[in-house]
C-alpha positions as CSV (number, residue, x, y, z in Angstrom):
1,M,107.7,63.5,11.0
2,E,107.1,64.4,14.7
3,E,108.8,67.2,16.4
4,K,110.9,66.0,19.3
5,G,111.2,69.5,21.0
6,T,107.6,69.8,22.0
7,P,107.7,67.9,25.3
8,V,110.8,69.8,26.4
9,A,109.2,73.1,25.7
10,G,106.2,72.1,27.9
11,A,108.5,71.2,30.7
12,A,110.3,74.5,30.4
13,D,106.9,76.3,30.6
14,K,106.0,74.3,33.7
15,M,109.4,75.1,35.3
16,Q,109.0,78.8,34.5
17,G,105.5,78.7,36.1
18,M,106.8,77.1,39.2
19,T,109.6,79.5,39.5
20,I,107.3,82.5,39.3
21,T,105.0,81.0,42.0
22,T,108.0,80.2,44.2
23,L,109.3,83.8,43.8
24,V,105.9,85.2,44.7
25,L,105.8,83.0,47.8
26,V,109.3,84.0,48.8
27,A,108.4,87.7,48.3
28,I,105.3,87.3,50.5
29,A,107.4,85.6,53.2
30,I,110.0,88.4,53.1
31,V,107.3,91.1,53.4
32,T,105.7,89.2,56.3
33,V,109.0,88.9,58.2
34,L,109.8,92.6,57.6
35,A,106.3,93.5,58.9
36,A,106.8,91.4,62.0
37,I,110.2,92.9,62.7
38,W,108.8,96.4,62.3
39,W,105.8,95.6,64.6
40,G,108.1,94.1,67.2
41,R,110.4,97.1,67.2
42,K,107.3,99.4,67.6
43,L,106.1,97.4,70.6
44,R,109.6,97.3,72.2
45,L,109.8,101.2,71.9
46,Q,106.3,101.6,73.3
47,R,107.2,99.2,76.3
48,K,110.4,101.2,77.0
49,R,108.5,104.4,77.0
50,I,105.9,103.0,79.5
51,E,108.7,101.6,81.7
52,A,110.4,105.0,81.8
53,E,107.1,106.7,82.8
54,L,106.6,104.1,85.5
55,A,110.1,104.6,86.8
56,R,109.6,108.4,86.9
57,S,106.3,108.0,88.8
58,R,107.9,105.6,91.3
59,Q,110.6,108.1,92.0
60,T,108.1,110.8,92.7
61,V,106.0,108.6,95.0
62,H,108.9,106.7,96.7
63,P,112.2,108.6,96.2
64,E,115.4,106.7,96.8
65,P,117.4,107.7,100.0
66,G,119.5,110.8,99.4
67,Q,117.7,111.8,96.3
68,A,116.0,115.2,96.4
69,T,112.4,115.4,95.2
70,E,110.7,118.4,93.8
71,T,107.5,117.8,95.7
72,A,106.0,120.7,97.7
73,P,106.1,120.4,101.5
74,P,102.7,119.5,103.1
75,P,100.6,122.5,104.1
76,V,100.9,123.5,107.7
77,A,97.7,124.4,109.6
78,P,97.7,127.8,111.3
79,P,98.0,127.8,115.0
80,P,94.8,127.9,117.0
81,P,93.9,131.3,118.5
82,P,95.0,131.7,122.1
83,L,92.5,130.7,124.8
84,A,90.9,133.5,126.8
85,D,91.5,133.5,130.5
86,T,87.9,134.3,131.4
87,P,86.6,132.7,134.6
88,V,83.6,130.4,134.4
89,A,80.8,131.0,136.8
90,A,80.3,128.1,139.2
91,A,76.9,126.5,139.1
92,A,74.6,127.1,142.0
93,P,74.5,124.2,144.4
94,F,71.5,121.9,144.3
95,E,69.5,122.6,147.3
96,A,66.5,120.4,148.0
97,A,64.9,119.9,151.3
98,P,65.0,116.3,152.5
99,A,61.3,116.5,153.2
100,A,60.6,117.4,149.5
101,M,62.8,114.6,148.3
102,A,61.0,112.1,150.6
103,T,57.6,113.3,149.3
104,D,58.8,112.7,145.7
105,L,60.0,109.2,146.6
106,A,56.8,108.4,148.6
107,T,54.4,109.2,145.7
108,P,54.4,106.3,143.2
109,P,53.9,107.3,139.5
110,P,50.4,106.7,138.3
111,P,49.8,103.4,136.4
112,P,49.6,103.7,132.7
113,A,46.1,103.9,131.3
114,P,45.0,100.7,129.5
115,A,44.9,101.3,125.8
116,V,41.8,99.2,125.3
117,P,39.2,98.7,128.1
118,P,38.5,95.1,129.0
119,P,35.2,93.7,127.7
120,P,32.3,93.6,130.1
121,A,31.7,90.4,132.0
122,G,30.0,87.8,130.0
123,A,30.7,89.5,126.6
124,D,31.7,87.4,123.7
125,D,35.3,87.7,122.4
126,F,34.8,89.6,119.1
127,T,38.5,89.3,118.3
128,R,37.8,85.7,117.2
129,M,36.0,87.2,114.2
130,K,38.2,87.9,111.1
131,G,39.0,91.6,110.7
132,V,38.2,92.5,114.3
133,G,41.0,93.6,116.6
134,P,41.0,94.7,120.3
135,K,40.2,98.3,119.5
136,L,37.3,97.5,117.3
137,A,36.0,94.9,119.8
138,A,36.2,97.6,122.5
139,R,34.2,100.0,120.2
140,L,31.5,97.5,119.7
141,N,31.3,97.0,123.5
142,E,31.0,100.8,123.9
143,L,28.1,100.8,121.5
144,G,26.3,98.1,123.6
145,I,27.1,95.1,121.4
146,T,28.3,92.3,123.6
147,S,27.3,89.0,121.9
148,Y,27.7,87.3,118.6
149,A,23.9,86.8,118.6
150,Q,23.3,90.6,118.6
151,I,25.5,91.0,115.5
152,A,23.9,87.9,113.7
153,A,20.4,89.3,114.3
154,L,21.1,92.7,112.8
155,T,18.7,93.9,110.1
156,P,20.2,95.7,107.1
157,E,19.0,99.0,108.5
158,Q,20.5,98.2,112.0
159,A,23.8,97.1,110.3
160,A,24.0,100.4,108.4
161,D,23.4,102.4,111.6
162,L,26.0,100.4,113.5
163,D,28.5,100.8,110.6
164,A,28.0,104.5,110.7
165,Q,29.0,104.6,114.4
166,L,32.2,102.7,113.9
167,G,34.3,105.8,113.0
168,T,37.5,104.9,111.3
169,F,36.4,101.2,111.2
170,K,33.4,102.1,109.0
171,G,32.8,99.6,106.2
172,R,34.4,96.7,108.0
173,L,31.0,95.2,109.0
174,V,30.1,94.5,105.3
175,R,33.5,93.9,104.0
176,D,34.5,91.3,106.6
177,R,30.9,89.8,106.6
178,W,30.5,90.1,110.4
179,I,26.8,89.0,110.4
180,E,27.7,85.7,108.7
181,Q,30.7,85.2,111.0
182,A,28.7,86.0,114.1
183,G,26.0,83.6,113.0
184,Y,28.5,80.7,112.9
185,L,30.1,81.7,116.3
186,A,26.7,82.3,118.0
187,R,25.7,78.7,117.0
188,D,29.2,77.5,118.0
189,D,29.6,76.0,114.5
190,R,33.4,75.9,114.4
191,D,33.5,73.7,111.3
192,G,31.2,75.9,109.3
193,F,33.1,79.0,110.4
194,E,36.5,77.5,109.4
195,A,35.1,76.2,106.1
196,A,33.8,79.7,105.2
197,F,36.5,82.0,106.8
198,G,39.6,79.9,107.6
199,K,41.0,78.6,110.8
200,L,39.9,80.1,114.1
């Protein structure tokens, strides 16, 4: 014979299991709500403390009318020392003879000396060469070099001698390839020059 109480006992076990689960969930919810209330109260107290500090600092900076503040008065600078009543000697009058003034006005100032002397008549314009400026061109003219043909015809020994006489420009003759540049310019080969050294 089958027992009829077995399905009822299983249902009771299920009900008891659901009741425990429900009670655990309710307990978790209560703990969460209590924690939230505690946290909110803590934040509210902190906000009130900060607002009270701000109110105190505002009163110190901007006191309300009629309210006494405990701030110290601003420091007062000591008075300056009294001025001495000593007389100041008058400057001697400027005395210049009209003739001396006229002489100063009649003599014009000397003209400024040119920084770079002009090239001799008929000399080639060495500043067309790459790496040669007005001062270096003037130095070449001082050394008797006046044409591209002279530079193009230099032997290695002559080039070394000329380079040694260039002073602060020493080394430029070889580095900037003057002999090659001067060769193109002496032949008036503009296309060859620009192909090798860039635009003139």
